[in-house]
C-alpha positions in Angstrom: 26.8 -2.3 17.0 29.7 -4.5 15.4 33.1 -5.4 17.3 31.8 -3.6 20.6 28.9 -5.6 20.2 30.8 -9.2 19.7 33.3 -8.4 22.0 30.7 -7.7 24.9 29.1 -10.9 23.4 31.6 -13.0 24.0 32.9 -11.5 27.7 29.3 -12.1 28.9 29.4 -15.8 27.9 32.7 -16.2 29.3 31.1 -15.1 32.3 28.6 -18.6 32.3 31.5 -21.2 31.5 32.6 -23.8 34.2 35.2 -26.0 34.0 34.0 -29.5 33.1 35.3 -32.7 34.9 35.1 -34.4 31.1 37.7 -34.0 28.8 35.0 -34.6 26.0 32.3 -32.2 27.3 35.2 -29.1 27.7 33.0 -27.6 25.0 29.7 -27.4 26.9 28.6 -24.2 28.9 27.4 -25.9 32.1 25.3 -23.9 34.1 23.8 -25.5 36.5 24.5 -23.2 39.2 22.5 -20.2 40.0 24.5 -17.3 41.4 22.2 -14.2 42.3 25.3 -12.2 41.3 25.1 -13.4 37.5 21.5 -11.6 37.4 22.3 -8.7 39.5 25.5 -7.7 36.9 23.7 -8.8 33.7 20.3 -6.3 34.9 22.5 -3.7 36.4 25.2 -3.4 33.3 21.9 -3.6 31.1 20.3 -0.7 32.5 23.1 1.5 32.3 23.6 0.5 28.3 19.5 1.1 28.1 20.0 4.3 29.7 22.7 5.8 27.8 20.5 4.8 24.5 17.5 6.6 25.5 19.2 9.9 26.6 20.9 9.7 23.2 18.1 8.8 21.4 15.6 11.2 22.5 18.4 14.0 22.2 18.5 13.1 18.8 14.7 13.1 18.2 14.2 16.7 20.3 17.2 17.9 17.7 14.7 17.2 14.9 11.8 18.2 16.2 13.4 21.6 17.2 14.4 22.0 13.8 11.6 20.6 11.6 12.2 21.9 8.5 12.2 19.3 6.0 9.2 17.1 7.2 9.6 14.8 4.4 12.7 13.6 5.2 12.9 14.0 9.0 9.7 12.3 9.7 10.8 9.1 8.5 14.2 9.4 10.0 12.5 9.9 13.4 10.7 6.8 13.3 14.1 5.4 12.2 15.5 6.5 15.4 12.8 5.3 17.6 14.0 2.0 17.1 16.8 2.7 19.6 13.9 3.3 22.3 11.9 0.3 21.2 14.7 -2.5 21.0 16.4 -0.9 24.1 12.9 -1.1 26.7 11.6 -4.2 25.2 14.8 -6.2 25.5 15.6 -4.5 29.0 12.1 -5.4 30.1 12.5 -9.3 28.6 15.6 -9.2 30.5 13.9 -8.5 34.0 10.9 -11.0 33.2 11.5 -14.1 31.1 8.0 -14.7 30.8 7.5 -11.5 28.9 10.0 -12.2 26.5 7.6 -13.5 24.0 5.3 -10.5 23.8 8.4 -8.0 23.9 9.7 -9.9 20.9 6.4 -9.6 19.1 6.2 -6.1 19.6 9.7 -5.5 18.3 9.4 -7.1 15.1 6.1 -5.6 14.3 8.3 -2.3 14.8 11.0 -3.7 12.8 9.3 -4.4 10.1 7.9 0.1 10.3 11.1 0.4 10.8 12.5 -1.2 7.5 9.2 0.9 5.2 10.7 4.2 7.2 14.1 3.6 5.7 13.0 3.1 2.1 10.8 5.9 2.7 13.6 8.1 3.6 15.9 7.2 1.3 13.2 7.9 -1.5 12.4 11.1 0.5 16.1 12.3 0.0 16.4 11.8 -3.4 13.0 14.2 -3.9 10.1 12.1 -3.8 9.0 9.1 -6.1 8.8 10.6 -9.2 11.7 12.3 -8.9 13.4 8.8 -8.0 12.1 7.2 -11.0 13.6 10.0 -13.5 16.4 9.7 -11.4 16.9 6.1 -12.4 15.6 6.8 -15.8 18.5 9.4 -16.5 20.6 6.6 -15.4 20.1 4.5 -18.8 21.2 7.7 -21.0 24.9 7.0 -22.1 26.4 9.2 -24.3 30.0 9.5 -25.7 31.8 11.3 -23.5 30.8 8.9 -20.6 34.0 7.0 -19.6 33.6 3.0 -20.2 34.5 2.0 -16.3 32.0 4.4 -15.3 28.8 2.8 -17.7 27.6 1.3 -14.2 24.7 -0.3 -15.9 24.8 -1.0 -19.7 21.8 -0.2 -21.3 20.0 0.6 -18.5 19.6 -2.7 -17.3 20.5 -4.4 -13.8 21.4 -7.7 -14.3 21.5 -10.5 -11.2 24.6 -12.2 -10.0 24.3 -16.3 -10.5 22.5 -18.1 -9.8 19.6 -15.6 -9.2 20.5 -14.6 -12.7 19.1 -18.3 -13.9 15.3 -17.5 -12.7 15.1 -14.2 -12.7 14.7 -11.7 -15.3 16.7 -8.6 -15.7 15.2 -5.0 -13.8 15.4 -1.9 -16.6 16.2 1.2 -14.5 12.8 3.4 -14.2 9.6 2.3 -12.9 10.4 -1.3 -13.5 13.4 -1.5 -11.1 11.4 0.9 -8.7 8.6 -1.3 -8.4 10.5 -4.3 -8.1 12.8 -3.3 -5.1 9.3 -1.3 -3.4 7.9 -5.3 -3.7 10.8 -6.6 -2.7 11.0 -4.5 0.8 7.0 -4.5 1.3 6.7 -8.8 0.8 9.5 -8.4 4.4 6.8 -6.0 6.4 3.9 -7.9 5.5 5.2 -11.4 6.0 6.5 -9.9 9.3 3.4 -9.2 10.5 1.9 -12.3 9.1 4.8 -14.7 10.9 4.0 -12.6 14.3 0.6 -13.4 14.3 1.1 -17.2 13.7 3.2 -16.8 16.1 0.9 -15.5 18.9 -1.1 -18.1 17.5 0.9 -21.3 17.8 2.4 -20.0 21.0 -1.5 -19.9 22.5 -2.0 -23.6 21.0 1.7 -24.5 22.8 3.2 -25.8 19.5 5.2 -22.7 18.9 8.6 -23.7 20.7 10.7 -20.9 20.5 14.3 -21.5 20.0 13.4 -24.9 19.5 14.9 -26.7 16.2 12.3 -29.2 16.0 9.9 -30.2 13.2 6.9 -30.9 15.3 6.7 -27.0 16.5 6.6 -24.0 14.5 9.1 -21.9 15.2 11.6 -23.4 12.9 8.9 -22.8 9.6 8.4 -19.5 10.3 12.3 -19.2 10.6 13.1 -20.7 7.3 10.0 -18.2 5.5 11.6 -15.2 7.8 14.8 -15.9 6.5 14.0 -16.1 2.6 11.9 -13.0 3.0 14.8 -11.1 4.6 17.9 -12.2 2.5 15.5 -11.0 -0.4 14.4 -7.5 1.1 18.1 -7.0 2.1 19.2 -8.0 -1.7 16.4 -5.6 -2.8 18.1 -2.5 -0.7 21.8 -3.2 -1.6 20.5 -3.0 -5.2 18.8 0.1 -4.7 21.5 1.8 -2.6 24.1 0.6 -5.4 22.0 2.7 -8.2 21.4 5.6 -6.1 24.5 6.0 -4.0 25.6 9.1 -6.1 22.8 10.6 -5.2 22.6 10.1 -1.7 26.1 10.7 -1.1 25.4 14.1 1.0 23.8 12.1 3.3 26.7 9.1 3.8 24.7 6.7 2.7 26.8 3.8 3.2 27.0 4.0 6.8 23.0 4.8 7.2 22.5 1.4 5.3 25.1 -0.5 7.2 24.2 0.6 10.3 20.6 -0.1 9.7 21.4 -3.6 8.3 23.0 -4.5 11.5 20.3 -3.9 13.8 17.3 -5.3 11.5 19.2 -8.3 10.2 21.9 -9.3 12.0 20.1 -9.1 15.6 18.0 -11.5 13.5 20.4 -14.0 12.8 22.1 -13.3 16.4 18.9 -14.6 18.0 18.7 -17.8 15.5 22.2 -18.8 16.2 21.5 -18.3 20.2 18.7 -20.7 19.8 20.6 -23.1 17.4 23.4 -23.2 20.2 20.7 -24.1 22.6 19.4 -26.8 20.4 22.7 -29.0 19.9 23.7 -28.9 23.8 26.2 -26.3 23.7 24.4 -24.4 26.9 23.2 -27.3 29.6 21.7 -26.7 32.8 18.5 -25.4 34.6 20.2 -21.9 34.6 21.1 -22.3 30.6 17.8 -22.7 30.1 16.2 -20.0 32.4 18.7 -17.4 30.5 17.8 -18.9 27.3 15.6 -15.8 25.5 17.6 -13.6 28.4 21.0 -13.8 26.6 19.7 -12.6 23.4 17.9 -9.7 25.2 21.2 -8.9 27.4 23.2 -8.4 24.1 20.6 -6.3 22.3 20.7 -4.1 25.4 24.4 -3.5 24.4 24.2 -3.4 20.7 21.5 -0.5 20.9 23.8 1.3 22.9 27.3 1.1 20.9 24.9 1.2 17.4 
């Protein structure tokens, strides 16, 4: 992901731009024409990215299975690697058939919740398990006279919240208190993600889900708001956990893994919301635009899983 994914995203959008004869509407993307080359080009290029992603991810999984000597860490790591083929296949199937996009997105969202659990458990396994993780956090509270002042990251073993969270959240104490708070913060997102996926299916069955429509008569904006707050809190808990354990996890390069996972899970969500919002304000117009509404997000994901 990163700048490469953004570049391909912009490049794909530029291929859809048509000039307008009215100057005041130059910022709109008019997509009334239906050149078949757009579909064939998008599907062909996406298939290449998906194939590369599948080959690389399967190679990594086989490598781990061939050297399966640390099962506690590797089983969760394999679960994370499986995000690539799951995201790639679901997005490509949605790209081929827009009618299947909703069901594919539900499956992708459910696996995303499971992947977040795998990521947390992988970090804990690398720390030696829950008991060792809690003991390590408690040891961070022990500061003696030989500890340099600038290295006292958590004075008196307290994790303070930034403003404005410190106005209504109590401080977290390193040890069982902090560990439990982080665990609940991540698990709540997993649970809400699953509940919202089931609600989306129910609302879609009733015809009032309105995917991508920022109209308060539909269920999509309400679920988007709930998931936004839940996801933001889960990300905050992950950041706090990483900050406390980054030195202990240095051998596995936690920053790179954290940024990659954060990009896959959280940026793809905001990416989809951004595309839906652009459609809702009329930035994309025409019959072709409506047909590509779900496919744009799917095409971007096909590229990102290859570059991630």
